[in-house]
C-alpha positions as CSV (number, residue, x, y, z in Angstrom):
1,X,22.7,78.0,103.0
2,X,25.8,79.9,103.7
3,X,28.0,80.5,100.7
4,X,31.7,80.5,101.4
5,X,33.7,83.3,100.1
6,X,31.3,86.1,101.1
7,X,33.2,87.0,104.2
8,X,32.9,90.8,103.8
9,X,35.8,92.9,104.8
10,X,37.6,95.7,103.0
11,X,35.4,96.7,100.1
12,X,33.3,93.6,100.6
13,X,35.7,91.6,98.5
14,X,35.0,88.0,97.5
15,X,37.6,85.8,99.1
16,X,39.0,82.3,98.5
17,X,37.2,79.3,99.9
18,X,38.2,78.3,103.5
19,X,39.6,75.0,102.1
20,X,42.0,76.8,99.8
21,X,45.4,77.9,101.0
22,X,45.9,80.0,97.8
23,X,43.6,81.2,95.1
24,X,45.1,82.4,91.8
25,X,41.9,84.4,91.2
26,X,42.9,86.7,94.1
27,X,46.0,87.6,92.1
28,X,44.3,87.7,88.7
29,X,41.1,89.6,89.4
30,X,41.1,93.2,90.4
31,X,39.5,94.4,93.6
32,X,36.7,95.8,91.5
33,X,36.1,92.4,89.8
34,X,36.0,90.8,93.3
35,X,33.4,93.0,94.9
36,X,30.4,91.1,96.0
37,X,28.2,93.3,93.8
38,X,29.6,91.7,90.7
39,X,27.5,88.6,91.4
40,X,24.4,90.7,90.7
41,X,25.7,91.3,87.1
42,X,24.7,89.1,84.2
43,X,27.5,86.8,82.9
44,X,28.8,88.5,79.7
45,X,28.4,86.8,76.3
46,X,32.2,86.5,76.1
47,X,33.3,84.9,79.3
48,X,35.4,82.1,80.6
49,X,33.3,79.0,81.2
50,X,33.3,76.9,84.4
51,X,35.4,74.0,82.9
52,X,38.1,76.5,81.8
53,X,38.1,78.1,85.2
54,X,38.5,74.7,86.9
55,X,41.9,74.3,85.1
56,X,43.0,77.7,86.3
57,X,42.0,76.8,89.8
58,X,43.3,73.3,89.9
59,X,41.9,72.7,93.4
60,X,39.0,70.5,92.3
61,X,36.9,72.1,95.0
62,X,33.5,70.5,94.9
63,X,31.6,73.1,96.8
64,X,30.2,76.4,95.7
65,X,33.0,78.8,94.9
66,X,31.8,82.3,94.4
67,X,35.3,83.3,93.3
68,X,34.7,81.3,90.2
69,X,31.4,83.1,89.7
70,X,33.2,86.4,89.9
71,X,35.9,85.1,87.4
72,X,33.1,84.2,84.9
73,X,32.3,87.9,84.9
74,X,35.9,89.1,85.0
75,X,37.8,86.8,82.6
76,X,36.9,87.6,79.0
77,X,37.3,84.3,77.3
78,X,38.2,80.6,77.5
79,X,41.5,81.4,75.7
80,X,42.5,83.8,78.5
81,X,41.4,81.3,81.2
82,X,43.2,78.5,79.4
83,X,46.4,80.5,79.3
84,X,46.0,81.4,83.0
85,X,45.7,77.7,83.7
86,X,48.9,77.0,81.8
87,X,50.6,79.8,83.7
88,X,49.4,78.1,86.9
89,X,51.2,74.9,85.9
90,X,54.2,77.0,85.0
91,X,54.1,78.5,88.5
92,X,54.3,75.0,90.0
93,X,57.4,74.2,87.8
94,X,59.0,77.4,88.7
95,X,58.3,76.7,92.4
96,X,60.2,73.3,92.0
97,X,63.0,75.0,90.2
98,X,63.4,77.8,92.8
99,X,62.5,75.5,95.8
100,X,59.8,78.0,97.0
101,X,56.3,79.0,96.2
102,X,55.8,81.1,93.0
103,X,52.7,83.2,92.5
104,X,51.1,84.5,89.4
105,X,52.7,88.1,89.5
106,X,56.2,86.5,89.5
107,X,55.4,83.8,86.9
108,X,53.7,86.0,84.2
109,X,56.9,88.0,83.3
110,X,58.8,84.7,82.9
111,X,55.9,83.3,80.8
112,X,55.9,86.4,78.4
113,X,59.6,87.0,78.3
114,X,61.2,86.5,74.8
115,X,64.1,84.1,75.2
116,X,65.9,81.3,73.3
117,X,63.9,78.2,74.0
118,X,66.2,75.9,71.9
119,X,64.9,76.6,68.4
120,X,67.5,79.2,67.4
121,X,65.1,82.1,67.7
122,X,63.6,84.3,70.4
123,X,60.2,83.3,71.5
124,X,58.1,83.3,74.7
125,X,56.0,80.6,76.3
126,X,53.0,82.9,75.7
127,X,53.7,82.9,71.9
128,X,54.0,79.2,71.9
129,X,50.7,79.0,73.9
130,X,48.9,81.0,71.2
131,X,50.2,78.8,68.4
132,X,49.1,75.5,70.2
133,X,45.8,77.0,71.4
134,X,44.9,78.0,67.8
135,X,45.7,74.6,66.5
136,X,43.3,73.1,69.0
137,X,40.3,75.2,68.0
138,X,37.5,73.4,66.1
139,X,34.3,74.6,64.5
140,X,31.7,72.3,66.1
141,X,28.4,73.5,64.6
142,X,26.2,76.4,64.0
143,X,23.5,77.5,66.4
144,X,19.9,78.4,65.2
145,X,21.1,81.8,64.1
146,X,23.8,80.4,61.8
147,X,26.5,81.6,64.2
148,X,29.5,79.3,64.2
149,X,30.4,77.8,67.5
150,X,34.1,77.2,68.2
151,X,35.4,74.8,70.8
152,X,38.8,74.1,72.2
153,X,39.7,70.4,71.8
154,X,42.8,70.6,74.0
155,X,43.0,71.0,77.7
156,X,45.0,73.6,79.5
157,X,47.4,71.0,81.0
158,X,47.8,69.4,77.6
159,X,48.6,72.7,75.9
160,X,51.1,73.4,78.7
161,X,52.9,70.1,78.1
162,X,53.4,71.1,74.4
163,X,54.4,74.7,75.2
164,X,57.3,73.7,77.5
165,X,58.4,70.7,75.5
166,X,61.9,70.3,74.2
167,X,62.5,71.9,70.8
168,X,62.2,68.7,68.8
169,X,59.1,67.6,70.6
170,X,57.5,71.0,70.3
171,X,58.1,71.1,66.6
172,X,56.9,67.5,66.2
173,X,53.7,68.3,68.2
174,X,53.0,71.4,66.1
175,X,53.3,69.3,63.0
176,X,50.9,66.7,64.4
177,X,48.4,69.3,65.7
178,X,48.5,71.0,62.3
179,X,47.7,67.7,60.5
180,X,44.9,67.0,63.0
181,X,43.4,70.4,62.5
182,X,43.5,69.9,58.7
183,X,41.9,66.4,59.0
184,X,39.2,67.9,61.2
185,X,38.5,70.6,58.7
186,X,38.2,68.0,55.9
187,X,35.7,65.9,57.9
188,X,33.6,69.1,58.5
189,X,33.2,69.5,54.8
190,X,31.6,66.0,54.4
């Protein structure tokens, strides 16, 4: 079976699938993280899971994608992957606004820039992301070692919708997410 993405070339870098016109992972991962040899490494304990990477990708590519296997080894957590997925949606919105394609290196400075977003204070979309992301975290159980397992209940696109919402809707969403988190914590005590 031939695995797409192992085309060789300079430094034997993993490349995007033939079906993809653009791959955000080519912008996000360093050349070192995209070398074919990374596939021989074990997936680290803290890594982005496949479901999180699918949101970042957004292509719904059903075939084997070795770029995602490289990303599992190069993206440190689901939180990072989830935020990258939100930035991907932000890129699409910026592209519509500017009437041209926008790639990750152009979008990330806009995402992290402190600005007035309508709530009479300076804040960035990245700061809003962290607040919403944290409100979506849930303790789901403990494994056999007593270690607590945390899961994100919100999807990257769902978080993005809240992050870019108008001020009144953002504040209302934060209030609702805070109440949901509190109810979830109360149920966990039962």
